[in-house]
C-alpha positions as MATLAB code, in Angstrom:
seq = 'XXXXXXXXXXXXXXXXXXXXXXXXXXXXXXXXXXXXXXXXXXXXXXXXXXXXXXXXXXXXXXXXXXXXXXXXXXXXXXXXXXXXXXXXXXXXXXXXXXXXXXXXXXXXXXXXXXXXXXXXXXXXXXXXXXXXXXXXXXXXXXXXXXXXXXXXXXXXXXXXXXXXXXXXXXXXXXXXXXXXXXXXXXXXXXXXXXXXXXXXXXXXXXXXXXXXXXXXXXXXXXXXXXXXXXXXXXXXXXXXXXXXXXXXXXXXXXXXXXXXXXXXXXXXXXXXXXXXXXXXXXXXXXXXXXXXXXXXXXXXXXXXXXXXXXXXXXXXXXXXXXXXXXXXXXXXXXXXXXXXXXXXXXXXXXXXXXXXXXXXXXXXXXXXXXXXXXXXXXXXXXXXXXXXXXXXXXXXXXXXXXXXXXXXXXXXXXXXXXXXXXXXXXXXXXXXXXXXXXXXXXXXXXXXXXXXXXXXXXXXXXXXXXXXXXXXXXXXXXXXXXXXXXXXXXXXXXXXXXXXXXXXXXXXXXXXXXXXXXXXXXXXXXXXXXXXXXXXXXXXXXXXXXXXXXXXXXXXXXXXXXXXXXXXXXXXXXXXXXXXXXXXXXXXXXXXXXXXXXXXXXXXXXXXXXXXXXXXXXXXX';
ca = [
     -69.018  -26.118  -63.780;
     -70.694  -22.782  -64.198;
     -69.037  -20.207  -66.332;
     -67.711  -17.187  -64.631;
     -69.583  -13.974  -65.165;
     -68.135  -11.425  -67.653;
     -65.683   -8.867  -66.581;
     -66.554   -5.237  -66.611;
     -64.854   -3.674  -69.607;
     -61.680   -1.585  -68.903;
     -59.482    0.341  -71.365;
     -55.895   -0.663  -70.832;
     -53.015    0.516  -72.989;
     -51.960   -3.060  -73.833;
     -48.379   -3.704  -73.188;
     -45.588   -3.993  -75.816;
     -42.190   -5.050  -74.476;
     -38.797   -6.119  -75.698;
     -36.639   -8.624  -73.843;
     -32.946   -9.120  -74.962;
     -30.233  -11.240  -73.445;
     -27.087   -9.531  -71.984;
     -23.755  -10.825  -72.826;
     -22.383  -12.722  -69.983;
     -25.900  -13.739  -68.566;
     -29.086  -11.860  -67.697;
     -31.810   -9.948  -69.569;
     -32.747   -6.449  -70.391;
     -36.656   -6.016  -70.336;
     -38.479   -2.799  -71.230;
     -41.677   -1.240  -72.768;
     -41.395   -0.354  -76.414;
     -43.517    2.703  -75.466;
     -41.603    5.872  -74.653;
     -42.393    8.093  -71.653;
     -44.315   10.902  -72.983;
     -43.470   14.664  -72.409;
     -44.925   15.976  -69.099;
     -44.388   18.855  -66.622;
     -42.036   17.599  -63.997;
     -43.502   19.884  -61.185;
     -46.168   18.676  -58.864;
     -46.815   22.280  -57.982;
     -47.955   22.914  -61.418;
     -49.832   19.641  -61.483;
     -51.890   20.837  -58.525;
     -52.585   24.165  -60.212;
     -53.574   22.396  -63.358;
     -56.055   20.365  -61.415;
     -57.528   23.488  -59.817;
     -57.843   25.166  -63.265;
     -59.558   21.947  -64.567;
     -62.048   21.434  -61.658;
     -62.029   24.500  -59.425;
     -65.561   23.824  -58.197;
     -65.074   20.064  -57.985;
     -64.749   18.200  -54.655;
     -61.055   17.539  -53.946;
     -60.876   16.336  -50.292;
     -63.144   15.056  -47.727;
     -62.833   13.640  -44.132;
     -65.080   12.887  -41.296;
     -65.270   15.532  -38.518;
     -65.777   14.886  -34.818;
     -69.528   14.657  -35.399;
     -69.130   11.984  -38.031;
     -70.057   14.293  -40.892;
     -68.001   14.694  -43.975;
     -65.950   17.885  -44.089;
     -65.359   18.772  -47.763;
     -62.970   20.985  -49.644;
     -63.092   22.056  -53.297;
     -59.999   22.450  -55.455;
     -60.553   26.126  -55.473;
     -60.792   26.414  -51.720;
     -57.672   24.205  -51.414;
     -55.691   26.369  -53.711;
     -56.282   29.411  -51.572;
     -55.062   27.737  -48.402;
     -52.269   25.979  -50.009;
     -50.742   29.272  -51.378;
     -51.238   30.959  -47.909;
     -49.459   27.980  -46.238;
     -46.746   28.049  -48.848;
     -46.139   31.717  -48.228;
     -45.807   30.895  -44.497;
     -43.233   28.181  -45.270;
     -41.177   30.639  -47.488;
     -41.211   33.381  -44.804;
     -39.637   30.915  -42.347;
     -36.828   30.299  -44.635;
     -37.602   26.541  -44.971;
     -35.615   24.526  -47.490;
     -34.171   20.979  -48.069;
     -31.805   21.472  -45.267;
     -34.672   22.745  -42.960;
     -37.695   20.744  -44.139;
     -41.227   20.202  -42.886;
     -41.652   17.166  -40.625;
     -45.195   15.803  -40.367;
     -45.897   13.512  -37.439;
     -49.712   13.078  -37.827;
     -51.580   10.780  -40.073;
     -53.723   11.377  -43.197;
     -55.986   14.359  -42.997;
     -57.106   17.576  -44.965;
     -54.499   19.609  -43.099;
     -51.776   17.156  -43.792;
     -52.651   17.233  -47.462;
     -52.757   21.063  -47.611;
     -49.358   21.211  -45.825;
     -47.792   18.796  -48.203;
     -49.228   20.755  -51.221;
     -47.850   23.974  -49.785;
     -44.344   22.345  -49.481;
     -44.688   21.118  -53.129;
     -45.594   24.747  -54.118;
     -42.892   26.434  -52.175;
     -40.060   24.079  -53.143;
     -39.883   22.922  -49.491;
     -39.623   19.167  -48.918;
     -42.063   17.556  -46.559;
     -41.237   14.400  -44.581;
     -44.365   12.552  -43.377;
     -43.374   10.070  -40.611;
     -45.101    6.896  -39.310;
     -47.532    7.790  -36.677;
     -46.455    4.600  -34.905;
     -42.890    6.181  -34.305;
     -44.581    8.995  -32.192;
     -47.578    7.239  -30.596;
     -46.629    3.475  -30.223;
     -42.960    3.739  -29.467;
     -41.639    3.634  -25.932;
     -38.146    5.267  -26.512;
     -39.043    7.174  -29.793;
     -35.554    5.979  -30.986;
     -36.576    5.968  -34.659;
     -38.268    9.404  -34.425;
     -35.172   10.982  -32.840;
     -32.906    9.365  -35.502;
     -35.135   10.845  -38.268;
     -35.278   14.238  -36.647;
     -31.438   14.328  -36.262;
     -31.083   13.315  -39.794;
     -33.527   15.869  -41.237;
     -32.916   18.814  -38.951;
     -36.409   20.137  -39.748;
     -37.253   23.805  -39.405;
     -40.892   23.020  -38.817;
     -42.832   19.992  -37.205;
     -46.570   19.626  -37.756;
     -49.063   17.605  -35.487;
     -52.777   17.747  -35.639;
     -52.993   18.087  -31.881;
     -50.113   18.536  -29.436;
     -51.826   16.406  -26.749;
     -51.304   12.844  -28.192;
     -47.845   13.898  -29.438;
     -46.699   15.574  -26.230;
     -44.364   12.723  -25.281;
     -42.909   12.443  -28.759;
     -42.338   16.203  -28.959;
     -40.779   16.241  -25.614;
     -38.442   13.471  -26.745;
     -37.420   15.657  -29.710;
     -37.133   18.896  -27.566;
     -39.145   20.561  -30.312;
     -40.690   23.118  -28.016;
     -37.754   23.630  -25.555;
     -34.173   22.790  -26.166;
     -34.372   23.334  -29.952;
     -36.236   26.620  -30.528;
     -35.060   26.892  -34.043;
     -37.597   24.090  -34.890;
     -41.061   25.735  -34.861;
     -44.175   23.781  -33.930;
     -47.418   24.014  -36.162;
     -50.615   22.391  -34.886;
     -54.314   22.543  -35.520;
     -55.110   22.057  -31.867;
     -52.885   22.643  -28.737;
     -54.477   20.528  -26.096;
     -51.123   20.197  -24.280;
     -50.872   23.975  -23.969;
     -47.307   24.075  -25.319;
     -45.991   27.589  -25.626;
     -45.193   29.355  -28.928;
     -47.213   26.877  -31.105;
     -48.180   28.281  -34.394;
     -51.798   27.857  -35.195;
     -52.593   26.049  -38.469;
     -55.615   28.221  -39.156;
     -53.622   31.372  -38.706;
     -50.845   30.221  -40.977;
     -53.456   29.315  -43.541;
     -54.507   32.975  -43.595;
     -51.044   34.303  -44.600;
     -51.108   36.776  -47.478;
     -49.377   35.222  -50.610;
     -46.865   37.608  -52.114;
     -44.375   37.606  -55.132;
     -42.037   35.203  -53.462;
     -44.567   32.515  -53.720;
     -44.944   32.804  -57.603;
     -41.158   32.891  -57.932;
     -40.802   29.797  -55.732;
     -43.468   27.813  -57.615;
     -41.957   28.747  -60.839;
     -38.625   27.533  -59.790;
     -39.746   23.972  -58.999;
     -38.231   21.560  -61.418;
     -37.232   17.972  -62.101;
     -34.566   17.887  -59.484;
     -36.355   19.808  -56.685;
     -36.742   17.632  -53.715;
     -40.487   16.937  -53.057;
     -40.526   14.633  -50.012;
     -38.270   12.548  -47.852;
     -39.905    9.168  -47.223;
     -38.499    6.930  -44.666;
     -38.140    3.233  -45.112;
     -36.618    0.745  -42.803;
     -34.172   -1.810  -44.189;
     -32.996   -5.019  -42.732;
     -31.198   -3.222  -39.849;
     -34.425   -1.524  -38.816;
     -32.933    1.882  -39.014;
     -35.084    4.399  -41.137;
     -33.381    5.782  -44.203;
     -34.676    8.848  -45.909;
     -35.479    8.165  -49.665;
     -35.176   11.341  -51.615;
     -38.351   11.967  -53.721;
     -37.997   14.576  -56.285;
     -40.757   16.405  -58.269;
     -39.364   14.781  -61.437;
     -39.557   11.281  -60.365;
     -43.052   11.659  -58.951;
     -44.385   13.471  -61.922;
     -42.863   10.822  -64.288;
     -44.586    8.137  -62.266;
     -47.949    9.655  -62.803;
     -47.344   10.195  -66.517;
     -46.495    6.372  -66.657;
     -49.762    5.633  -64.968;
     -51.699    7.918  -67.309;
     -50.293    6.037  -70.341;
     -51.018    2.634  -69.149;
     -54.519    3.455  -67.714;
     -56.330    5.643  -70.358;
     -59.588    4.723  -68.850;
     -58.890    7.163  -65.938;
     -60.352    9.965  -68.011;
     -63.423    8.175  -68.948;
     -65.372    9.243  -65.882;
     -64.523   11.314  -62.580;
     -61.947    9.489  -60.367;
     -63.296    8.794  -56.800;
     -61.143    7.228  -54.226;
     -61.739    6.192  -50.698;
     -58.388    5.397  -49.272;
     -56.691    4.690  -45.828;
     -53.161    3.880  -46.972;
     -50.722    6.063  -44.965;
     -49.025    8.971  -46.502;
     -45.716    8.142  -44.977;
     -45.723    5.267  -47.550;
     -45.232    5.801  -51.175;
     -48.379    3.589  -52.101;
     -50.852    5.946  -50.314;
     -48.927    9.105  -50.908;
     -47.131    9.079  -54.372;
     -49.285    6.533  -56.101;
     -52.828    7.270  -54.827;
     -52.859   10.763  -53.658;
     -50.837   11.966  -56.638;
     -53.126   10.067  -58.966;
     -56.006   12.161  -57.646;
     -54.061   15.319  -58.411;
     -53.179   14.305  -61.858;
     -56.791   13.527  -62.819;
     -58.446   16.214  -60.643;
     -60.398   13.595  -58.932;
     -61.878   13.265  -55.445;
     -60.224   11.647  -52.447;
     -62.312   10.635  -49.309;
     -59.851   10.075  -46.515;
     -60.737    6.855  -44.861;
     -60.209    6.906  -41.033;
     -60.460    3.141  -40.803;
     -57.737    0.589  -40.914;
     -57.627   -3.169  -41.499;
     -57.549   -3.864  -37.813;
     -60.260   -4.914  -35.296;
     -62.197   -2.032  -34.098;
     -61.090    0.121  -37.032;
     -62.157   -1.816  -40.101;
     -65.652   -1.097  -39.213;
     -65.089    2.553  -40.012;
     -63.962    1.493  -43.411;
     -67.083   -0.580  -43.996;
     -69.253    2.349  -42.891;
     -67.459    4.716  -45.248;
     -67.739    2.329  -48.222;
     -71.519    2.028  -47.576;
     -71.727    5.800  -48.371;
     -68.941    6.307  -50.865;
     -68.769    4.159  -53.983;
     -65.183    4.436  -55.379;
     -64.255    4.078  -59.005;
     -60.867    2.342  -58.203;
     -60.200    0.633  -54.845;
     -56.620    0.330  -53.623;
     -55.546   -1.854  -50.698;
     -52.943   -4.385  -49.376;
     -53.884   -8.036  -49.060;
     -54.295   -7.683  -45.303;
     -56.871   -4.912  -46.033;
     -58.911   -7.042  -48.402;
     -58.898   -9.942  -45.764;
     -60.104   -7.595  -43.103;
     -62.789   -6.119  -45.419;
     -64.061   -9.285  -47.073;
     -66.121  -10.567  -44.089;
     -68.168   -7.340  -44.059;
     -68.798   -7.528  -47.923;
     -69.750  -11.288  -47.739;
     -72.433  -10.775  -45.048;
     -73.866   -7.317  -45.985;
     -75.447   -7.245  -49.396;
     -76.152   -3.530  -49.257;
     -72.482   -2.785  -48.492;
     -71.287   -5.003  -51.400;
     -73.654   -3.364  -53.794;
     -72.427    0.061  -52.825;
     -68.798   -0.984  -52.986;
     -68.936   -2.578  -56.434;
     -71.500   -0.043  -57.957;
     -69.090    2.202  -59.749;
     -65.911    0.126  -59.360;
     -63.664   -0.022  -62.574;
     -60.600   -1.771  -60.848;
     -59.547   -3.572  -57.844;
     -55.944   -2.963  -57.199;
     -53.587   -4.730  -54.699;
     -49.880   -4.292  -53.884;
     -47.350   -4.453  -51.019;
     -47.619   -8.211  -51.053;
     -49.105  -10.984  -53.232;
     -52.837  -11.362  -52.799;
     -53.703  -14.886  -51.845;
     -55.753  -16.751  -54.422;
     -58.439  -17.512  -51.988;
     -59.000  -13.750  -51.417;
     -59.101  -13.128  -55.126;
     -61.810  -15.774  -55.574;
     -63.858  -14.511  -52.603;
     -63.784  -11.049  -53.958;
     -64.983  -12.338  -57.364;
     -67.789  -14.185  -55.845;
     -69.097  -11.364  -53.699;
     -68.833   -8.982  -56.707;
     -70.790  -11.473  -58.965;
     -73.506  -11.634  -56.257;
     -73.645   -7.916  -55.772;
     -73.648   -6.497  -59.314;
     -73.839   -9.585  -61.692;
     -70.362   -9.043  -63.152;
     -66.697   -9.211  -62.165;
     -64.444   -6.224  -61.667;
     -60.963   -6.507  -63.160;
     -58.242   -6.958  -60.533;
     -54.540   -6.016  -61.035;
     -51.281   -5.312  -59.440;
     -47.891   -3.769  -59.785;
     -44.484   -3.654  -58.389;
     -42.362   -0.947  -57.082;
     -40.672    0.559  -54.007;
     -40.255    3.842  -52.247;
     -37.255    4.361  -54.435;
     -39.260    3.979  -57.662;
     -41.964    6.466  -56.875;
     -43.441    3.516  -56.643;
     -44.658    2.161  -60.048;
     -42.025    0.286  -62.012;
     -44.003   -2.594  -63.569;
     -47.765   -2.971  -63.941;
     -50.194   -5.672  -65.042;
     -52.063   -3.417  -67.560;
     -53.792   -6.518  -69.014;
     -56.602   -8.787  -68.041;
     -55.545  -11.073  -65.111;
     -57.675  -14.211  -64.423;
     -55.931  -15.099  -61.138;
     -53.489  -13.637  -58.640;
     -49.658  -13.445  -59.311;
     -48.406  -11.251  -62.047;
     -46.860   -7.987  -61.263;
     -46.865   -6.966  -64.978;
     -44.441   -5.525  -67.292;
     -42.096   -2.541  -67.271;
     -44.063    0.774  -67.637;
     -43.010    3.377  -70.331;
     -39.796    4.795  -69.477;
     -38.612    2.027  -67.294;
     -35.904   -0.553  -68.088;
     -35.281   -3.683  -66.033;
     -32.164   -5.659  -65.776;
     -32.806   -9.343  -64.609;
     -29.682  -10.840  -63.255;
     -29.150  -14.448  -62.306;
     -28.853  -14.981  -58.592;
     -28.588  -18.534  -57.460;
     -31.714  -20.197  -58.786;
     -33.504  -16.795  -58.919;
     -33.726  -13.677  -61.211;
     -32.710  -10.613  -59.351;
     -34.689   -7.458  -60.522;
     -33.001   -4.138  -61.084;
     -34.491   -0.959  -62.357;
     -33.609    2.246  -64.057;
     -35.827    5.032  -65.268;
     -36.913    8.693  -64.660;
     -38.987    7.458  -61.747;
     -36.207    6.237  -59.670;
     -34.711    8.166  -56.652;
     -31.226    9.816  -56.873;
     -30.493    8.253  -53.489;
     -30.697    8.560  -49.694;
     -30.595   11.840  -47.777;
     -27.189   12.395  -46.148;
     -26.095    8.742  -46.721;
     -23.887    8.470  -49.727;
     -22.739    5.098  -48.521;
     -26.278    3.653  -48.719;
     -26.751    5.444  -52.126;
     -23.537    3.788  -53.564;
     -24.683    0.415  -52.289;
     -28.173    0.649  -53.822;
     -26.986    1.131  -57.383;
     -24.905   -1.070  -59.773;
     -22.229    0.093  -62.081;
     -24.776    0.976  -64.778;
     -27.025    2.971  -62.473;
     -29.785    0.376  -61.945;
     -31.279    0.518  -58.614;
     -31.110   -2.934  -56.760;
     -34.072   -3.400  -54.340;
     -33.134   -7.049  -53.622;
     -36.309   -8.513  -55.061;
     -36.466  -11.699  -57.203;
     -38.912  -12.318  -60.114;
     -39.691  -14.926  -62.571;
     -41.613  -14.806  -65.946;
     -45.313  -15.823  -65.753;
     -44.706  -17.527  -69.111;
     -41.147  -18.306  -69.914;
     -41.865  -18.186  -73.662;
     -43.785  -14.861  -73.709;
     -42.318  -11.845  -71.835;
     -45.514   -9.946  -72.753;
     -47.392  -11.815  -70.054;
     -45.236  -10.219  -67.319;
     -43.364  -11.011  -64.298;
     -44.304  -12.785  -61.145;
     -42.753  -11.671  -57.646;
     -40.500  -14.446  -56.501;
     -39.730  -13.121  -53.088;
     -37.131  -11.002  -51.300;
     -33.607  -12.428  -51.898;
     -32.750  -11.487  -48.339;
     -35.638  -13.514  -46.978;
     -34.864  -16.661  -48.951;
     -32.620  -19.322  -47.249;
     -31.065  -22.750  -47.590;
     -31.910  -25.776  -45.571;
     -29.013  -27.920  -44.545;
     -29.485  -30.058  -47.669;
     -28.464  -27.037  -49.784;
     -32.056  -26.561  -51.022;
     -33.209  -22.992  -51.478;
     -36.605  -21.949  -49.838;
     -38.478  -19.215  -51.544;
     -40.106  -17.569  -48.706;
     -42.409  -15.043  -50.527;
     -44.211  -17.656  -52.529;
     -44.395  -20.165  -49.802;
     -45.849  -17.628  -47.389;
     -48.658  -16.566  -49.717;
     -49.613  -20.204  -50.511;
     -49.742  -21.232  -46.886;
     -51.902  -18.346  -46.026;
     -54.332  -19.438  -48.680;
     -54.203  -22.963  -47.605;
     -55.043  -22.047  -43.956;
     -57.797  -19.621  -44.852;
     -59.379  -17.935  -42.985;
     -57.417  -18.507  -39.886;
     -54.067  -16.646  -40.368;
     -53.150  -12.977  -40.829;
     -49.536  -13.720  -41.737;
     -46.730  -16.251  -41.543;
     -42.928  -16.123  -40.704;
     -41.013  -18.980  -42.389;
     -38.102  -20.464  -40.349;
     -35.602  -23.014  -41.179;
     -32.307  -21.534  -42.307;
     -29.611  -24.063  -41.722;
     -32.179  -26.652  -40.463;
     -33.298  -29.899  -41.975;
     -36.912  -28.711  -42.416;
     -39.216  -25.813  -42.598;
     -41.422  -24.582  -39.784;
     -43.620  -21.483  -39.432;
     -44.634  -18.913  -36.827;
     -48.331  -17.894  -37.510;
     -50.295  -14.850  -36.491;
     -53.968  -15.257  -36.311;
     -56.552  -13.335  -38.390;
     -58.869  -12.314  -35.435;
     -62.199  -12.572  -37.376;
     -61.313  -15.617  -39.163;
     -60.092  -17.466  -35.947;
     -63.189  -16.341  -34.007;
     -65.421  -17.748  -36.652;
     -63.642  -21.134  -36.417;
     -63.747  -20.928  -32.633;
     -67.418  -19.939  -32.589;
     -66.851  -17.502  -29.907;
     -65.417  -14.040  -29.088;
     -62.015  -14.456  -27.528;
     -58.656  -12.822  -27.155;
     -55.663  -13.570  -29.455;
     -53.979  -15.588  -26.696;
     -57.215  -17.608  -26.041;
     -57.640  -18.219  -29.725;
     -53.997  -19.432  -30.156;
     -54.718  -22.323  -27.838;
     -58.359  -23.055  -28.955;
     -58.767  -26.704  -30.209;
     -60.870  -25.788  -33.183;
     -58.396  -23.134  -34.471;
     -55.350  -25.373  -33.801;
     -57.031  -28.335  -35.572;
     -57.942  -26.212  -38.521;
     -54.310  -25.067  -38.989;
     -52.906  -28.519  -38.446;
     -55.322  -29.987  -40.996;
     -54.592  -27.387  -43.586;
     -50.846  -27.947  -43.295;
     -51.401  -31.774  -43.494;
     -53.341  -31.231  -46.775;
     -50.655  -28.909  -48.006;
     -47.886  -31.315  -47.296;
     -49.759  -34.121  -49.114;
     -49.680  -32.167  -52.205;
     -46.123  -30.582  -51.813;
     -43.573  -33.233  -50.923;
     -40.501  -31.304  -51.685;
     -38.323  -30.182  -48.741;
     -38.505  -26.428  -49.983;
     -42.266  -26.473  -49.461;
     -43.182  -29.074  -46.862;
     -44.006  -27.612  -43.374;
     -42.902  -29.930  -40.399;
     -44.172  -27.726  -37.417;
     -46.198  -24.586  -36.697;
     -46.598  -22.324  -33.678;
     -49.585  -19.991  -33.456;
     -48.408  -16.787  -31.811;
     -50.666  -15.225  -29.015;
     -50.115  -11.726  -30.121;
     -50.094   -9.495  -33.136;
     -46.961   -8.414  -35.242;
     -45.154   -5.332  -33.705;
     -45.060   -2.216  -35.753;
     -42.767   -0.614  -33.152;
     -40.233   -3.453  -33.482;
     -40.543   -3.300  -37.286;
     -42.014   -6.734  -37.558;
     -44.746   -5.206  -39.801;
     -45.108   -1.886  -41.481;
     -48.325    0.149  -40.898;
     -49.518   -0.892  -44.344;
     -49.289   -4.583  -43.494;
     -45.942   -6.009  -44.912;
     -44.212   -8.366  -42.534;
     -40.347   -8.167  -42.272;
     -39.414  -11.763  -42.089;
     -35.797  -11.295  -40.978;
     -36.615   -8.892  -38.228;
     -39.435  -11.036  -36.974;
     -37.352  -14.153  -36.932;
     -34.638  -12.101  -34.950;
     -37.098  -10.741  -32.523;
     -38.667  -14.145  -31.905;
     -35.700  -16.289  -31.608;
     -37.021  -18.022  -28.534;
     -40.229  -19.116  -30.433;
     -38.000  -20.394  -33.404;
     -36.113  -22.520  -30.824;
     -39.383  -23.875  -29.514;
     -40.407  -24.822  -33.223;
     -37.150  -26.875  -33.652;
     -36.762  -28.381  -30.138;
     -35.891  -32.029  -30.166;
     -38.968  -32.627  -28.054;
     -41.481  -29.770  -28.837;
     -43.685  -28.320  -26.111;
     -47.537  -28.720  -26.277;
     -48.141  -25.344  -28.071;
     -46.106  -26.488  -31.042;
     -48.292  -28.125  -33.781;
     -46.374  -31.129  -35.198;
     -47.548  -31.545  -38.796;
     -45.379  -34.542  -39.504;
     -42.480  -36.306  -37.816;
     -39.041  -34.636  -37.944;
     -36.620  -35.749  -40.538;
     -33.634  -35.254  -38.294;
];
């Protein structure tokens, strides 16, 4: 067996942790390193970046002609101050915040920074709620909760139906509308460029100076098991603390200029608070990637990576699955991608081991060494970083140890350990929902996300935790056996690679496990040997046989009822963002998907299954 190529060196602050038993059961687990002193204002964080790198490139995005439009830190500061003055003059505040409907862009970034500077919260909303929804129910719910004073869209044309649903330009004149382009010819729209020429005054300096730990920076909306969006309060203090935590565990960040190329949406904490704020903290450069890990859009990401060599690459597992075929067949792209890369980071879900190994192989071929890979754990409510694997990982799995300033409480829950978290990076709660806030914290003030973990090495807490699924996703078979959905889902995706995009695990109160499977278009087409639609691929003999054979092999090695799969059904469509089956960063909500696809679940467990159901082994009932 050939030895693996060496890892590119990386300067982590190696973890030091303490783990103590709690009287009555459970564990307290924390870093021995304290959170260092830092400025709690993101407004001042941005201004410090301008002072540090005024002439340096801050933001870049492709314009309509395909060329990169670029903005330096100094240029951004002038526009941000002008926009911030405009927000102040309109009397905006936490009770009348800014609601941003459009996706990532330079204008979106500048408006966000203006809100941070003026002490006015911004609320970036999933574009899907405006452009992919039929009834705009979630958008109307959010708007009713926020009562914004200003709504921003890049162009009124695509958002006209959503705006009409909100009555933003008609029945509710107190809500002003800001846009870069007004192709729908809506009356009284504020031109973005005009507002960006507002003359800053003394009120701006006063507002920026007043921003502190408890000042609300953002409202980020996340959907729980009910599917109703809830507004997570993001304060300047919690977001600034999170960046300080990152700086302490990743000292290598200051060894060379930081360059990111990133698509992750700013209505999610990963792309916004983790990645965008990381660029601010280190006065780096962010190339805004207009691509997505979807057919027809991933090509844009590949094109961008051929031109821009990032120093760290952030993505979700679905993003790496979509990108890997391009890296594997295009040597020039692979060399460009890995040329300056110091770290490959994944989060949002566990990276299947086969994707890890494929990334390592293409990296070795391209540059002759491996790039370290790592992950972390967190939620919108934790800014998001709460644990991080700031140590060398040789395979997928660990989510790391508590970062400085974070304390974890690990509480026995059936056969799992429930994770709870407390620290300066944790939200004070949910906007205008004291009931949800009270339910989210225990009697000691630990936030309870509902996630389970286990130790990577039961005898060594320093080797960190492994994500062990969502407690709400796990279920019992009729035998009383618990099924750990998170770990099973990841393992089955790896077993059936490259055919599947994601899996929904069914079987609650049944004798056995069965799965609904969504196809990965590129992988399925490769197996089929032809271009075909998802519905055609779902019935293709080669694809079905690949999935069946993979599950047969899996079952041969996993005979326990908590892992063995009896049946599978390949779905002829894609997971729905509008129905909350999947978020726009690629995480599948198992509970909601099962609820929405009740009819398909019944087909899986029918006494006599129809011809679409793949029978992996005979039923035990």
